[in-house]
Every structure is written in C-alpha cells, then in structure tokens.
C-alpha positions in Angstrom: 30.8 24.9 -15.8 28.9 23.9 -18.9 26.4 21.4 -17.7 23.9 18.9 -19.3 21.3 17.9 -16.8 19.4 14.5 -17.0 16.4 14.1 -14.8 12.7 13.5 -14.9 10.5 13.6 -11.7 10.0 16.1 -8.9 13.0 14.7 -7.0 15.3 16.1 -9.7 13.7 19.6 -9.9 15.5 21.0 -6.9 18.9 19.9 -8.2 18.3 21.6 -11.5 17.2 24.8 -9.9 20.2 24.9 -7.6 22.6 24.4 -10.5 21.0 27.3 -12.3 21.1 29.4 -9.2 24.8 28.7 -8.7 25.5 30.3 -12.0 26.5 27.2 -14.1 25.6 27.3 -17.8 23.0 24.6 -18.3 23.4 23.9 -22.0 20.7 21.3 -22.2 18.2 19.3 -20.2 17.5 15.7 -21.1 14.3 14.1 -19.7 11.9 11.3 -20.4 9.3 11.7 -23.2 6.0 13.4 -22.3 3.3 10.9 -21.1 -0.5 10.9 -21.6 -2.4 11.6 -18.4 -6.0 12.0 -17.3 -9.2 10.9 -19.1 -8.3 13.0 -22.2 -4.8 11.4 -22.4 -3.3 14.8 -22.8 0.5 14.7 -23.1 2.0 16.2 -20.0 5.6 17.4 -19.6 7.8 16.0 -16.9 8.5 18.2 -13.9 12.1 18.7 -15.0 11.0 19.8 -18.5 8.7 22.4 -17.0 11.6 24.0 -15.1 13.8 23.9 -18.1 11.2 25.6 -20.3 10.7 28.3 -17.6 14.4 29.1 -17.8 14.5 28.8 -21.6 16.9 25.9 -21.6 16.9 23.6 -24.6 15.1 20.3 -23.8 15.9 16.9 -25.3 13.6 13.9 -24.9 15.1 10.8 -26.7 13.3 7.5 -26.2 16.8 6.0 -25.6 19.9 8.1 -24.9 22.0 5.5 -26.5 20.5 6.3 -30.0 23.3 7.4 -32.3 21.5 10.6 -33.3 21.2 11.8 -29.7 24.8 10.8 -28.8 26.0 13.0 -31.7 23.7 15.9 -30.4 25.2 15.5 -27.0 28.7 15.5 -28.4 28.0 18.8 -30.2 26.7 20.4 -26.9 30.2 19.5 -25.4 29.3 19.6 -21.7 32.0 19.8 -19.1 29.9 17.5 -16.9 26.6 15.6 -17.0 24.5 15.7 -13.9 22.0 12.8 -13.5 19.2 12.8 -10.9 16.4 10.2 -11.2 16.6 10.2 -15.0 15.1 6.7 -15.6 17.4 5.4 -18.4 20.8 3.6 -18.5 23.7 5.8 -19.5 26.1 4.2 -21.9 29.9 4.1 -21.6 30.2 6.4 -24.6 28.2 9.1 -22.8 29.8 8.4 -19.4 33.3 9.1 -20.9 32.2 12.1 -23.1 32.5 15.1 -20.7 35.7 16.3 -19.1 34.5 15.6 -15.6 32.3 12.6 -16.6 28.8 12.0 -15.3 27.8 12.4 -11.7 24.7 11.0 -10.1 22.6 12.3 -7.2 21.5 9.1 -5.5 19.0 9.1 -2.6 20.8 6.7 -0.2 24.1 6.4 1.7 25.9 4.2 -0.8 26.7 1.4 -0.9 23.3 0.9 0.9 20.2 0.7 -1.3 21.5 0.6 -4.8 18.6 0.5 -7.1 15.4 2.3 -8.2 13.6 3.0 -4.9 16.0 3.7 -2.0 13.8 6.2 -0.4 10.7 4.0 0.1 12.8 0.9 1.1 14.7 2.8 3.9 11.3 3.7 5.5 9.8 0.2 4.9 12.9 -1.4 6.5 12.7 0.9 9.6 16.1 2.6 9.2 17.0 5.5 11.5 18.9 7.5 8.8 19.1 8.0 5.1 20.9 10.5 3.0 22.3 11.4 -0.4 25.4 10.3 -2.2 27.0 12.1 -5.1 28.7 9.4 -7.2 30.9 9.3 -10.2 28.9 7.1 -12.6 30.3 4.0 -14.1 28.7 1.2 -16.1 27.4 -0.6 -13.1 24.1 0.1 -11.2 25.0 2.7 -8.6 28.5 1.2 -8.2 30.6 4.2 -9.1 33.1 6.0 -6.9 31.5 8.1 -4.1 32.5 11.8 -4.1 30.4 13.2 -1.2 27.6 12.3 1.1 25.1 14.0 3.4 23.2 12.2 6.2 19.5 12.8 6.8 17.8 11.4 9.9 14.5 9.5 9.5 11.8 10.7 11.8 9.6 8.2 13.7 6.6 9.4 11.6 8.5 9.7 8.3 6.7 8.8 5.2 8.1 8.0 1.8 6.8 11.4 0.6 8.3 13.4 3.5 11.7 11.7 3.1 11.6 12.3 -0.6 11.2 16.0 0.0 14.1 16.1 2.5 16.5 14.2 0.3 15.6 16.2 -2.7 16.6 19.4 -0.9 19.7 17.9 0.6 20.8 16.4 -2.7 20.4 19.7 -4.6 22.6 21.5 -2.2 25.3 18.8 -2.1 25.4 18.6 -5.9 26.4 22.2 -6.3 29.1 21.7 -3.7 30.4 18.8 -5.6 30.4 20.7 -8.9 32.6 23.3 -7.2 34.9 20.5 -5.9 35.2 19.1 -9.4 36.0 22.5 -10.9 38.7 23.5 -8.4 40.2 20.0 -8.3 39.4 19.2 -4.6 37.0 16.3 -5.2 38.0 13.1 -3.5 36.7 9.8 -4.8 36.1 6.8 -2.7 35.7 3.3 -4.2 32.6 1.4 -3.3 32.8 -2.2 -2.0 31.7 -4.8 -4.5 28.7 -5.8 -2.4 25.9 -3.5 -1.3 25.3 -3.3 2.5 21.6 -3.8 2.0 19.3 -5.8 -0.4 18.8 -4.2 -3.8 16.2 -1.4 -3.7 13.9 -2.8 -6.3 11.3 -0.7 -8.0 8.1 -0.3 -6.0 4.8 -1.6 -7.5 1.2 -1.5 -6.4 1.0 -5.1 -5.4 3.5 -4.4 -2.6 0.9 -2.4 -0.8 -1.4 -5.4 -0.1 -1.1 -5.8 3.6 -0.3 -9.2 5.0 -1.8 -9.1 8.5 0.2 -12.1 9.6 3.3 -9.9 9.7 4.2 -8.0 12.9 2.5 -4.7 13.6 5.8 -2.9 13.4 6.5 -4.1 9.9 3.0 -3.2 8.7 3.3 0.3 10.1 6.6 0.8 8.4 5.1 -0.4 5.1 2.2 2.0 5.4 4.6 5.0 5.9 7.0 3.8 3.2 4.3 3.5 0.6 2.7 6.9 1.5 1.8 8.7 -0.8 2.4 6.1 -3.6 1.3 3.4 -4.2 -0.2 3.2 -0.7 -0.8 0.3 1.6 -4.2 -1.3 1.4 -6.5 -4.1 2.5 -10.1 -5.1 2.0 -13.1 -4.2 4.2 -16.5 -5.6 3.3 -15.4 -6.3 -0.2 -14.0 -2.8 -0.9 -10.4 -1.6 -1.1 -9.4 0.2 2.1 -6.2 2.3 1.9 -4.5 2.9 5.2 -2.5 6.1 5.5 -1.6 6.4 9.2 -1.3 3.9 12.0 0.3 3.2 15.4 1.8 0.1 16.8 0.3 -1.4 19.9 2.0 -4.1 21.9 -1.1 -6.0 23.0 -2.3 -9.1 21.2 -5.8 -10.6 21.5 -5.3 -14.2 20.5 -7.5 -13.9 17.4 -6.7 -14.3 13.7 -4.5 -11.7 12.0 -6.6 -9.0 10.3 -9.5 -9.2 12.7 -11.0 -6.0 14.1 -10.4 -6.4 17.9 -11.4 -2.9 19.1 -13.2 0.2 18.0 -11.9 3.4 19.7 -13.0 6.9 19.2 -10.2 7.7 16.8 -8.9 4.3 15.8 -9.7 0.8 14.5 -7.6 -1.8 16.3 -6.5 -4.7 14.1 -4.8 -7.9 15.2 -1.6 -8.7 13.4 0.9 -11.6 13.6 2.6 -9.8 16.5 0.9 -7.0 18.4 -1.9 -5.0 17.0 -2.2 -1.9 14.8 -4.3 1.2 15.6 -5.5 2.6 12.2 -5.7 6.4 12.5 -6.3 7.6 8.9 -7.8 5.7 6.0 -9.7 5.8 2.7 -12.4 3.5 1.6 -12.8 2.9 -2.1 -14.9 5.7 -3.6 -14.4 8.0 -0.6 -12.1 10.7 0.5 -9.1 10.2 2.7 -10.1 10.9 6.3 -9.2 10.4 10.0 -10.7 7.2 11.5 -13.1 9.1 13.8 -14.7 10.8 10.8 -14.9 7.6 8.9 -16.6 5.8 11.8 -19.3 8.4 11.9 -20.4 7.5 8.4 -19.5 3.8 8.1 -20.4 0.9 10.3 -17.6 -1.5 11.3 -18.1 -4.2 13.9 -15.7 -6.1 16.0 -14.7 -9.5 14.8 -14.8 -8.4 11.1 -11.7 -9.6 9.3 -9.8 -7.4 6.9 -8.0 -8.7 3.8 
C-alpha cells in the first residue's frame, strides 16, 4: 500500500519501522516542526523524522496540516491510507476523507477507555490491571472513530509510565501492520464506539500534577509516582529543596501523625505518613543531585524523624 505516516515522538517510531519492514511504500512522513533544545537552542529533529531520513523518505513539517498548501501537497502524494500515531495535530475532515482507506490511528488504550492525550500515564496512575492498543478508523471526534482491532497488554505491579510506553509502542507497531493487511484484503471489521468513554478523559500531563499531596492514600501516591516516571516525575519538598521520588512501596501501617511526616528511617527506605497508610521511599533525587537509591542518599544527607515533607 502507498502510505503517508503522521507521527512525532518515540512512541510512533516502532510503527513507522514496522510499516517499512512490511514492504509498504511510505511515500511521505509528516511530523511536527523541529524544536530548539539545550543551552544552545539547537533545532532538533523529532524521533520520527530521524527514522524517515535514515530510510530516505520525504519529510513534511507543516505548522498546521490544515493549511491549504500542505493539503494540496498531500493530495498530490495520493496515499492509499494515512497512518497516524501520536502526531500532535488535529486532522481535518478534508484529509480524513482523502485516502482510499481513510486515516487510521494507533491509540494507546483499549477504546473507548482513555480517550485523550495521555492514556498511558493515566492507566498507571489509576491503578488499572491492563492496558492495550486500539487501531481506529479516524473521524472528526477526539478518539471516537470506529475500532478495527485491539491488543491487550497487562500492567505489571511495578509498571511505570515509561515501561508501559515501550510495551504499547511495540504492540501497536505489530498490530498496525496487521490492520493494514486487513484493509488491503478487505477483511477489516469495524466496530462503532459508544458515545461515552468508559473512563474520564485522559487529559494532557503537566509538571504540576507531580506535586505529591501527602493527604492522599499511600496507594494513590505510589501509583502517581509510577505513572509520572520518567516524565514529569512526582516530587515533594525536603528542607526547602525539590525532592523527586522515583520508586516507593505501600505500607499498611499508619502512625497517627500528620501526612508528609517522616515516621521511620530504615536502611534502604524513608517511611512517610500519608492520609491512609505509609509510603516507603526507595529511590529518590534531591535537587542538584543524581538519582539514587535511598540507602546511598542517606549516607550523604541527614534526614531526621518528625521532619515534614511538602
């Protein structure tokens, strides 16, 4: 099939590579404009652009895909199908209806659950037991199009947003090529989604979300820590400095003290009181220092019981 691929971050890279490997003609890759990074503000290509250039595929980076000039460019490419994976722009009706097989989207949830921008992190934050990928026929709504195929991916007890991201990226890449084959041979079956999502909208993640509210139960805080690992990370304050928490364990015991108080110092953990139960902090990073396990941290930094975090 003649494919145009639209994607931007690492999540989309595996899908593009699988499409190429499957022998489809990728006639163009559309990705977000390069962004300045680092102290020198050097313009850096997106991960998807890097793959496209490696395979000598034409790259297009319109500020808005709805611009008339780009729409005309797309029309001249004349794709059989457009594959969208974490692209980052709204696709207009004109583009959705352009290819023979329309536009399909690789969405990192089991639709109709977790419509929105950040389904991976929210499924970990909410303590789900499973996630997955849905290949969907795109329409004008936000993740509301007909579902073509799904794959379920279990969420491990120690799953982080980052580790689930990798699993779903691989699963989605494989599933997408299977769906392209179904479209081409006429075996694709479409299932309409219900009007309402089965979960709250998976809103975009921002840094403020990582600020730990110690009044919440230990279980909720531990899930937040895993869901926001590696970005933007969960954090609190210790002696006036930002303290990122990377790994923790839920403890059932409560100590009748205020939430956020250090209630125990173990060889490999700081024990913090929460709104329900306590949290054993196993891996952390103090502002200006490297990420490390708690035992290493305690050898070089003094923390006393009764200190209050936050």
